[in-house]
C-alpha positions as CSV (number, residue, x, y, z in Angstrom):
1,X,89.9,87.8,139.4
2,X,87.2,88.9,137.2
3,X,84.0,87.1,137.1
4,X,82.3,86.9,133.7
5,X,78.6,86.0,133.7
6,X,75.8,85.5,130.9
7,X,75.5,83.7,127.8
8,X,77.9,80.8,126.0
9,X,76.7,80.0,122.7
10,X,77.0,79.0,119.0
11,X,77.3,81.4,116.4
12,X,76.2,80.0,113.1
13,X,77.5,82.3,110.7
14,X,76.8,82.1,107.0
15,X,79.7,81.4,104.5
16,X,77.9,83.6,101.5
17,X,77.2,79.6,99.8
18,X,74.2,78.9,101.3
19,X,76.4,76.6,104.3
20,X,77.2,77.6,107.7
21,X,79.5,77.5,109.9
22,X,79.0,76.8,113.6
23,X,81.4,79.6,115.6
24,X,81.6,79.6,119.3
25,X,80.1,83.1,120.9
26,X,78.0,85.0,123.2
27,X,79.5,88.5,124.4
28,X,80.4,86.9,127.7
29,X,82.5,84.1,126.6
30,X,84.1,86.0,124.1
31,X,85.2,88.5,127.2
32,X,85.9,85.3,129.2
33,X,88.1,84.2,126.5
34,X,90.1,87.7,125.6
35,X,90.7,88.2,129.3
36,X,92.3,84.6,129.6
37,X,94.1,84.9,126.4
38,X,95.5,88.5,127.9
39,X,96.8,87.0,130.8
40,X,93.8,87.8,133.3
41,X,92.7,85.4,135.9
42,X,89.1,84.5,134.9
43,X,86.0,82.4,135.6
44,X,83.1,82.2,133.8
45,X,79.6,81.9,135.8
46,X,77.1,80.7,133.3
47,X,75.4,78.1,132.1
48,X,76.3,75.3,129.6
49,X,75.1,72.2,127.7
50,X,76.4,68.7,128.3
51,X,75.9,68.1,124.5
52,X,78.9,68.0,121.6
53,X,78.2,71.9,121.4
54,X,78.2,72.6,125.1
55,X,81.6,70.2,125.4
56,X,83.3,72.2,122.8
57,X,82.6,75.8,124.1
58,X,83.8,74.2,128.0
59,X,86.4,72.9,126.2
60,X,87.6,76.6,124.1
61,X,87.2,78.6,127.5
62,X,89.6,76.6,129.7
63,X,91.9,76.3,126.6
64,X,92.5,79.8,126.6
65,X,93.1,79.7,130.2
66,X,89.4,80.8,131.6
67,X,88.0,78.8,134.9
68,X,84.7,76.9,134.9
69,X,84.4,76.4,138.5
70,X,81.6,78.7,138.8
71,X,79.7,77.0,135.7
72,X,77.1,75.0,135.9
73,X,76.3,71.9,133.4
74,X,72.8,70.7,131.9
75,X,71.0,68.5,129.6
76,X,69.6,71.5,127.7
77,X,70.7,72.0,124.0
78,X,73.5,74.4,123.7
79,X,71.4,78.2,122.8
80,X,72.3,79.2,118.9
81,X,72.3,82.6,117.5
82,X,71.9,82.8,113.6
83,X,74.4,85.4,112.6
84,X,74.0,87.8,109.0
85,X,77.3,89.0,108.1
86,X,77.0,91.6,105.7
87,X,79.7,93.1,103.3
88,X,81.4,95.7,105.8
89,X,81.8,92.7,108.2
90,X,78.9,93.8,110.6
91,X,76.6,91.1,111.8
92,X,73.6,91.0,112.9
93,X,72.1,88.2,114.8
94,X,68.5,86.1,115.5
95,X,68.3,83.7,118.0
96,X,67.0,80.3,119.1
97,X,66.8,80.3,122.5
98,X,63.2,78.4,123.7
99,X,64.6,75.4,126.3
100,X,68.4,76.3,125.6
101,X,71.4,76.1,128.0
102,X,71.7,79.7,128.4
103,X,68.9,81.2,129.9
104,X,68.5,78.5,132.5
105,X,71.2,80.4,135.0
106,X,69.2,80.7,138.6
107,X,70.0,82.1,141.6
108,X,71.0,78.8,143.3
109,X,73.7,78.4,140.8
110,X,74.9,81.6,142.1
111,X,77.9,81.7,145.2
112,X,76.4,82.8,148.7
113,X,79.9,85.0,148.3
114,X,82.8,85.4,146.7
115,X,86.1,84.7,147.5
116,X,88.2,88.0,148.2
117,X,90.0,87.3,145.0
118,X,87.4,87.8,142.7
119,X,88.0,91.9,142.3
120,X,85.7,92.1,139.2
121,X,82.3,91.4,137.5
122,X,81.5,91.5,133.8
123,X,78.1,90.9,132.8
124,X,76.0,92.2,129.7
125,X,74.7,91.0,126.3
126,X,72.0,88.0,126.6
127,X,72.9,87.7,129.8
128,X,70.4,91.3,130.6
129,X,67.5,89.6,128.4
130,X,66.6,86.1,128.6
131,X,64.9,85.2,131.9
132,X,66.2,83.4,134.7
133,X,69.6,84.5,133.8
134,X,68.8,88.4,133.6
135,X,66.8,88.4,136.8
136,X,69.5,86.1,138.5
137,X,72.8,88.4,137.0
138,X,70.9,91.9,138.2
139,X,70.2,90.2,141.8
140,X,73.9,89.5,141.7
141,X,75.0,93.2,141.0
142,X,72.9,94.4,143.5
143,X,74.6,92.4,145.9
144,X,77.9,93.0,145.1
145,X,77.7,97.1,144.3
146,X,80.2,98.9,145.8
147,X,82.2,95.7,147.2
148,X,83.7,94.9,143.6
149,X,84.0,96.7,140.5
150,X,81.3,96.0,138.2
151,X,81.4,96.5,134.1
152,X,78.7,96.5,132.5
153,X,78.4,95.5,128.4
154,X,74.7,95.8,127.5
155,X,75.6,95.2,123.7
156,X,71.5,95.8,122.9
157,X,69.4,92.4,121.9
158,X,66.3,94.0,121.3
159,X,63.0,92.5,120.3
160,X,63.8,89.3,122.4
161,X,61.8,90.1,124.9
162,X,59.3,92.9,126.4
163,X,61.0,96.6,125.7
164,X,59.8,97.5,129.2
165,X,61.4,94.8,131.0
166,X,64.9,94.7,129.3
167,X,64.7,98.2,129.8
168,X,64.2,98.0,133.7
169,X,67.0,95.8,133.8
170,X,69.3,97.7,131.8
171,X,68.5,100.7,134.2
172,X,69.4,98.4,137.2
173,X,72.2,97.3,135.8
174,X,73.8,100.6,134.8
175,X,72.8,102.4,138.3
176,X,74.9,99.1,140.1
177,X,78.0,99.3,137.6
178,X,81.6,101.3,138.2
179,X,82.2,101.2,134.7
180,X,79.4,101.4,131.4
181,X,81.0,99.9,127.7
182,X,78.9,101.4,125.0
183,X,79.0,101.1,121.3
184,X,76.8,104.0,119.6
185,X,73.9,102.0,118.3
186,X,73.9,100.9,122.1
187,X,73.5,104.1,123.3
188,X,70.7,105.1,120.3
189,X,68.6,102.6,121.7
190,X,68.7,103.5,125.3
191,X,68.7,107.0,124.5
192,X,67.5,107.9,121.6
193,X,67.8,111.5,120.4
194,X,71.2,111.9,122.4
195,X,74.7,112.5,120.4
196,X,77.1,109.5,122.1
197,X,78.7,112.4,124.3
198,X,75.7,113.3,126.1
199,X,74.6,110.0,126.7
200,X,77.7,109.4,128.6
201,X,77.1,112.4,130.1
202,X,73.4,110.7,131.3
203,X,75.3,107.9,132.1
204,X,78.4,109.2,134.5
205,X,74.6,111.3,136.2
206,X,73.6,107.7,137.1
207,X,76.4,107.7,139.3
208,X,78.8,105.5,137.4
209,X,82.9,106.2,137.7
210,X,83.5,105.2,133.6
211,X,81.7,105.4,130.7
212,X,83.5,103.9,127.2
213,X,82.0,104.4,123.8
214,X,83.1,102.4,121.2
215,X,83.1,104.1,118.0
216,X,84.6,101.7,115.4
217,X,87.1,102.7,113.0
218,X,86.9,106.3,114.6
219,X,88.3,104.7,117.8
220,X,86.8,105.4,121.6
221,X,85.6,107.9,123.8
222,X,85.6,108.2,127.4
223,X,84.3,110.4,130.1
224,X,85.2,109.7,133.6
225,X,85.3,112.3,136.8
226,X,86.1,115.2,134.7
227,X,88.3,113.6,132.1
228,X,87.1,113.1,128.4
229,X,89.4,111.7,126.1
230,X,89.0,109.8,122.7
231,X,91.7,107.6,121.4
232,X,91.8,106.4,117.8
233,X,91.4,103.0,115.9
234,X,94.9,101.2,114.2
235,X,94.2,100.9,110.6
236,X,93.4,97.3,109.5
237,X,91.8,95.4,106.8
238,X,88.4,94.0,108.6
239,X,87.6,90.8,108.2
240,X,84.5,90.7,110.4
241,X,83.4,92.6,113.6
242,X,82.2,89.7,115.5
243,X,83.9,89.6,119.0
244,X,85.3,92.8,118.6
245,X,83.6,94.7,121.3
246,X,84.1,91.9,123.5
247,X,87.6,91.9,122.9
248,X,87.8,95.8,123.1
249,X,85.8,95.1,127.0
250,X,88.2,92.5,128.1
251,X,91.4,94.6,126.6
252,X,90.2,97.7,129.0
253,X,89.8,95.4,131.9
254,X,93.2,93.7,131.4
255,X,94.7,96.9,131.0
256,X,93.4,97.8,134.8
257,X,94.6,94.8,135.8
258,X,98.0,94.8,134.6
259,X,98.0,98.4,136.5
260,X,96.5,97.2,139.7
261,X,94.0,99.8,139.3
262,X,90.7,97.9,139.5
263,X,88.4,98.7,142.4
264,X,84.8,99.9,143.1
265,X,86.7,103.2,143.5
266,X,87.8,103.9,140.4
267,X,90.2,106.6,139.7
268,X,92.2,107.1,136.7
269,X,95.1,109.9,135.9
270,X,94.3,111.3,131.8
271,X,97.5,109.3,130.6
272,X,96.5,106.2,132.2
273,X,92.8,106.5,130.8
274,X,94.3,107.0,127.5
275,X,96.5,104.3,127.0
276,X,94.1,102.0,128.5
277,X,91.9,103.4,125.8
278,X,94.7,102.9,123.2
279,X,95.2,99.0,124.6
280,X,91.4,98.1,124.3
281,X,91.3,99.7,121.0
282,X,94.5,97.3,119.2
283,X,92.5,94.3,121.3
284,X,89.1,95.4,119.1
285,X,91.1,95.7,115.7
286,X,92.8,92.6,115.9
287,X,90.0,90.5,116.3
288,X,88.3,92.4,113.3
289,X,91.2,91.1,111.2
290,X,90.2,87.4,111.3
291,X,87.2,85.4,111.1
292,X,84.6,85.1,113.6
293,X,85.3,85.7,117.7
294,X,88.9,85.1,117.6
295,X,90.7,87.6,120.7
296,X,94.1,88.4,120.5
297,X,96.9,86.6,123.2
298,X,98.7,88.5,125.6
299,X,101.6,88.1,123.6
300,X,100.2,89.4,120.0
301,X,99.9,92.6,121.9
302,X,103.2,93.0,123.6
303,X,104.3,92.5,119.9
304,X,102.8,95.5,118.4
305,X,102.8,98.0,121.5
306,X,106.6,97.6,121.0
């Protein structure tokens, strides 16, 4: 079972005609949905609102197959992200966060221990930005490091908190992670002036077992122990890229789950890593073919792999 930690929120996406569409989102929320749709036992650990939007988020998680047994519900309004999508389908975000639900994940909402069925923890995006959630989750992975596989997707959201504070949380999270999955933009912010492959080597030097870099239409690059490998992206017609990185990360975890490879001392053969990357690229690509963060189902993936 995989515990996905962090925020669930509503993306307000511009329709281009002056109107907006309220779309469920948040990196961890998207990841939990994607994992569950891919057939992985998944639990969402985060703070949800009891307002209408919060109930909508909760209902979607449950309908996709994710458990809410570790989620908490509060009276704070649902966190909002304003998404501006450009002509190429890429989104930029502004956030309405003060006094809202997602940041209000506190240490007392974290179980004292996880059961033996939990073999992986996933976190990232605003989960390492907004307080008290960020400190809560950093303390959690400090505790769980070495016990379970930890996957970090930084999905950088700069400008919301002081940069020094943000970088400190990210440094701690990286050094306590088994897998770091990042985009080229993430690495450019984390390691200015370094190319993505050099940045990946830097992260491996922090004790991380696997670094995966998403390259958009060019696929992905991975560095694991002494393996360096690339995978191409399927040719698709892009509607937008919202949730694509989350689906990619979920696809990789789902592949590891299916092949009984989820463990803190992750070790993959070159052909295994190549297959896992291809599966992840397909999951990300399918998400790009529809509006909003709508990750693929296991049956869709299976149909395209045969």
